[in-house]
C-alpha positions as CSV (number, residue, x, y, z in Angstrom):
1,X,6.0,-6.3,9.4
2,X,3.7,-3.3,9.4
3,X,5.7,-1.9,12.4
4,X,8.9,-2.3,10.3
5,X,7.3,-0.5,7.3
6,X,5.8,2.3,9.3
7,X,8.7,2.9,11.7
8,X,11.8,2.7,9.4
9,X,12.7,4.6,6.3
10,X,12.9,2.5,3.1
11,X,16.7,3.1,2.8
12,X,17.2,1.6,6.3
13,X,15.0,-1.4,5.4
14,X,17.3,-1.9,2.4
15,X,20.4,-1.6,4.6
16,X,19.0,-4.1,7.1
17,X,18.3,-6.6,4.3
18,X,21.7,-6.0,2.7
19,X,23.6,-6.4,6.0
20,X,21.7,-9.6,6.8
21,X,22.5,-11.1,3.4
22,X,26.2,-10.1,3.7
23,X,26.5,-11.6,7.1
24,X,24.9,-14.9,5.9
25,X,27.3,-14.8,2.9
26,X,30.3,-14.3,5.2
27,X,29.3,-17.2,7.4
28,X,28.8,-19.6,4.5
29,X,32.0,-18.5,2.7
30,X,33.8,-19.4,5.9
31,X,32.0,-22.8,6.1
32,X,32.8,-23.5,2.5
33,X,36.5,-22.9,3.0
34,X,36.6,-24.9,6.2
35,X,34.8,-28.0,4.7
36,X,35.9,-27.7,1.1
37,X,37.2,-31.2,1.1
38,X,33.7,-32.7,1.2
39,X,32.6,-33.4,-2.3
40,X,29.0,-33.7,-1.2
41,X,28.9,-30.0,-0.8
42,X,29.3,-29.4,-4.5
43,X,26.1,-28.0,-6.0
44,X,25.1,-28.2,-9.7
45,X,25.2,-24.7,-11.3
46,X,22.3,-25.8,-13.5
47,X,20.2,-26.5,-10.5
48,X,21.1,-23.2,-8.8
49,X,20.4,-21.4,-12.1
50,X,17.0,-23.0,-12.5
51,X,16.0,-22.3,-8.9
52,X,17.2,-18.7,-9.2
53,X,15.2,-18.2,-12.3
54,X,12.0,-19.5,-10.8
55,X,12.6,-17.4,-7.7
56,X,13.2,-14.3,-9.8
57,X,9.9,-14.8,-11.7
58,X,8.0,-15.3,-8.4
59,X,9.6,-12.3,-6.9
60,X,8.8,-10.1,-9.9
61,X,5.2,-11.4,-9.9
62,X,4.8,-10.5,-6.2
63,X,6.2,-7.0,-6.7
64,X,3.9,-6.5,-9.7
65,X,0.9,-7.4,-7.5
66,X,1.9,-5.2,-4.6
67,X,2.7,-2.2,-6.9
68,X,-0.7,-2.7,-8.7
69,X,-2.5,-2.6,-5.3
70,X,-0.6,0.5,-4.3
71,X,-1.6,2.3,-7.5
72,X,-5.2,1.0,-7.2
73,X,-5.3,2.5,-3.7
74,X,-4.3,5.9,-5.0
75,X,-7.0,5.7,-7.7
76,X,-9.6,4.7,-5.1
77,X,-8.8,7.7,-2.9
78,X,-9.0,10.1,-5.9
79,X,-12.3,8.5,-7.0
80,X,-13.8,8.8,-3.5
81,X,-12.9,12.5,-3.2
82,X,-14.2,13.1,-6.8
83,X,-17.6,11.6,-5.9
84,X,-17.8,13.7,-2.7
85,X,-17.0,16.8,-4.8
86,X,-19.9,15.9,-7.2
87,X,-22.1,15.6,-4.1
88,X,-21.0,19.0,-2.9
89,X,-21.7,20.7,-6.2
90,X,-25.0,18.9,-6.7
91,X,-26.2,19.9,-3.2
92,X,-25.9,23.6,-4.1
93,X,-29.3,23.4,-5.8
94,X,-31.0,22.2,-2.6
95,X,-32.9,24.5,-0.2
96,X,-30.4,26.6,1.8
97,X,-31.0,24.8,5.1
98,X,-30.6,21.3,3.5
99,X,-27.5,22.4,1.5
100,X,-25.9,23.8,4.7
101,X,-26.6,20.5,6.5
102,X,-25.0,18.5,3.6
103,X,-22.0,20.8,3.5
104,X,-21.5,20.6,7.2
105,X,-21.7,16.8,7.1
106,X,-19.1,16.7,4.3
107,X,-16.7,18.9,6.2
108,X,-17.2,16.8,9.3
109,X,-16.6,13.6,7.4
110,X,-13.5,14.8,5.5
111,X,-12.0,16.2,8.8
112,X,-12.5,12.9,10.5
113,X,-10.9,11.0,7.6
114,X,-7.8,13.4,7.8
115,X,-7.5,13.6,11.5
116,X,-8.7,10.3,12.9
117,X,-9.2,7.7,10.1
118,X,-5.9,8.2,8.2
119,X,-3.7,7.8,11.3
120,X,-5.7,4.7,12.2
121,X,-5.2,3.3,8.7
122,X,-1.4,3.6,9.1
123,X,-1.7,1.1,11.9
124,X,-4.0,-1.2,9.8
125,X,-7.2,-0.2,11.8
126,X,-10.5,1.3,10.9
127,X,-12.1,4.3,12.8
128,X,-15.6,4.2,14.1
129,X,-16.0,8.0,13.8
130,X,-15.6,7.7,10.0
131,X,-18.4,5.2,9.8
132,X,-20.7,7.4,11.9
133,X,-19.9,10.5,9.9
134,X,-20.6,8.9,6.5
135,X,-23.9,7.4,7.9
136,X,-25.0,10.8,9.1
137,X,-24.3,12.3,5.7
138,X,-26.3,9.5,4.0
139,X,-29.2,9.8,6.4
140,X,-29.4,13.6,6.0
141,X,-29.4,13.2,2.2
142,X,-32.1,10.6,2.0
143,X,-34.3,12.5,4.4
144,X,-34.5,15.4,1.9
145,X,-37.4,15.2,-0.6
146,X,-37.0,17.4,-3.7
147,X,-40.2,19.2,-4.7
148,X,-39.5,20.0,-8.4
149,X,-38.1,18.2,-11.4
150,X,-34.9,20.2,-11.5
151,X,-34.1,19.5,-7.8
152,X,-34.9,15.8,-8.4
153,X,-32.2,15.7,-11.1
154,X,-29.6,17.2,-8.8
155,X,-30.8,15.1,-5.9
156,X,-30.4,11.9,-8.0
157,X,-26.9,13.0,-9.0
158,X,-26.0,13.7,-5.4
159,X,-27.4,10.3,-4.2
160,X,-25.5,8.4,-7.0
161,X,-22.3,10.2,-6.1
162,X,-22.6,9.5,-2.4
163,X,-23.3,5.8,-3.1
164,X,-20.2,5.6,-5.3
165,X,-18.2,7.4,-2.6
166,X,-19.3,4.9,0.0
167,X,-18.3,2.1,-2.3
168,X,-14.9,3.7,-2.8
169,X,-14.5,4.1,0.9
170,X,-15.2,0.4,1.5
171,X,-12.6,-0.5,-1.1
172,X,-10.1,1.9,0.6
173,X,-10.7,0.2,4.0
174,X,-10.4,-3.3,2.4
175,X,-6.9,-2.3,1.2
176,X,-5.7,-2.3,4.8
177,X,-5.5,-6.1,4.6
178,X,-2.5,-8.0,3.3
179,X,-2.8,-8.4,-0.5
180,X,-0.6,-11.6,-0.6
181,X,-0.6,-14.6,1.8
182,X,1.8,-14.7,4.7
183,X,3.3,-17.9,3.3
184,X,4.4,-15.9,0.3
185,X,6.5,-13.6,2.5
186,X,8.1,-16.6,4.1
187,X,8.9,-18.0,0.6
188,X,10.4,-14.7,-0.4
189,X,12.8,-14.6,2.5
190,X,13.7,-18.3,2.4
191,X,14.1,-18.1,-1.3
192,X,16.6,-15.2,-1.0
193,X,18.6,-17.0,1.6
194,X,18.6,-20.2,-0.5
195,X,19.8,-18.3,-3.6
196,X,22.6,-16.7,-1.7
197,X,23.8,-19.8,0.1
198,X,23.6,-22.1,-3.0
199,X,25.4,-19.4,-5.0
200,X,28.3,-19.4,-2.6
201,X,29.0,-23.1,-3.2
202,X,29.3,-22.8,-7.0
203,X,31.6,-19.8,-7.3
204,X,35.3,-19.9,-7.2
205,X,37.2,-17.9,-4.6
206,X,38.5,-14.9,-6.5
207,X,37.8,-11.2,-6.5
208,X,35.5,-11.2,-9.6
209,X,33.2,-13.8,-8.1
210,X,33.1,-12.1,-4.8
211,X,32.2,-8.9,-6.5
212,X,29.4,-10.6,-8.5
213,X,28.1,-12.2,-5.3
214,X,28.1,-8.7,-3.7
215,X,25.9,-7.4,-6.6
216,X,23.6,-10.4,-6.1
217,X,23.2,-9.5,-2.4
218,X,22.5,-5.8,-3.4
219,X,19.9,-6.9,-6.0
220,X,18.1,-9.3,-3.6
221,X,18.2,-6.7,-0.8
222,X,16.6,-4.1,-3.0
223,X,13.8,-6.3,-4.2
224,X,13.0,-7.8,-0.8
225,X,13.0,-4.3,0.7
226,X,10.7,-3.2,-2.1
227,X,8.3,-6.0,-1.3
228,X,8.4,-5.0,2.4
229,X,7.9,-1.3,1.8
230,X,4.9,-1.5,-0.6
231,X,3.1,-4.3,1.2
232,X,0.9,-1.8,3.1
233,X,-0.4,1.1,0.8
234,X,-1.4,3.3,3.7
235,X,1.6,2.7,6.0
236,X,5.2,3.9,6.0
237,X,7.0,6.6,4.1
238,X,5.9,5.3,0.7
239,X,2.2,5.4,1.3
240,X,-0.9,6.7,-0.4
241,X,-1.3,10.4,0.2
242,X,-4.4,12.1,1.7
243,X,-3.8,15.2,-0.3
244,X,-7.0,14.8,-2.4
245,X,-9.1,15.0,0.8
246,X,-7.1,18.1,1.9
247,X,-7.8,19.8,-1.4
248,X,-11.5,18.9,-1.2
249,X,-11.8,20.2,2.3
250,X,-10.1,23.5,1.4
251,X,-12.4,23.8,-1.7
252,X,-15.6,23.3,0.4
253,X,-14.6,25.6,3.2
254,X,-13.5,28.4,0.8
255,X,-16.6,28.2,-1.4
256,X,-18.4,31.5,-1.4
257,X,-21.8,29.9,-1.7
258,X,-21.3,27.9,1.4
């Protein structure tokens, strides 16, 4: 499914779902007319309405979870870059050689995140270079020993900021995994097919009912496509942006004190 999300525009995902639902509807409309004499095919409208209601609640709940995860992923990226910015500003009080080392490590880490780690995350993978870069930054920071009280204050702030950034980084990488079980995806698709098929057998063959069924297919296609598109926060067209990292890198490289 990640390949579908990453390789196809959301509008095409919607069209694929809609065409699939319309084809299924056409097949079962044909079967309904062909075997309309069989009374056993009559389905209670109350049963269909109840199942449709439960399915709508379940689908809305899944979309809420996925959208919340998407927004949380955006917040995590902003928080990580904010902590790295605090580290950069705090390190300005360090001795020039130490500050230069920290700034170089920051530039190296952010560049790796942008050029290596982010493309890997689109495919649901981590990148070893990113781990190595953040480890080097951490080791260079803890190897520094401030000599006066003022430097100790800035050093403490820098260390706290780096620890928080590493925590945010781990949260970001954990967002690569599916946020809902695979069985739920199966239930979503099977539920959509069931609602469409059962709905066909309780409507009368007239233009208004056909039009309402078309709206139902459009509605289901939109929400199933939405579930598909936002399932992976770092993949596809609708994905978390790396713009905060780009802005931070530009700020560090253009800083006159660096």
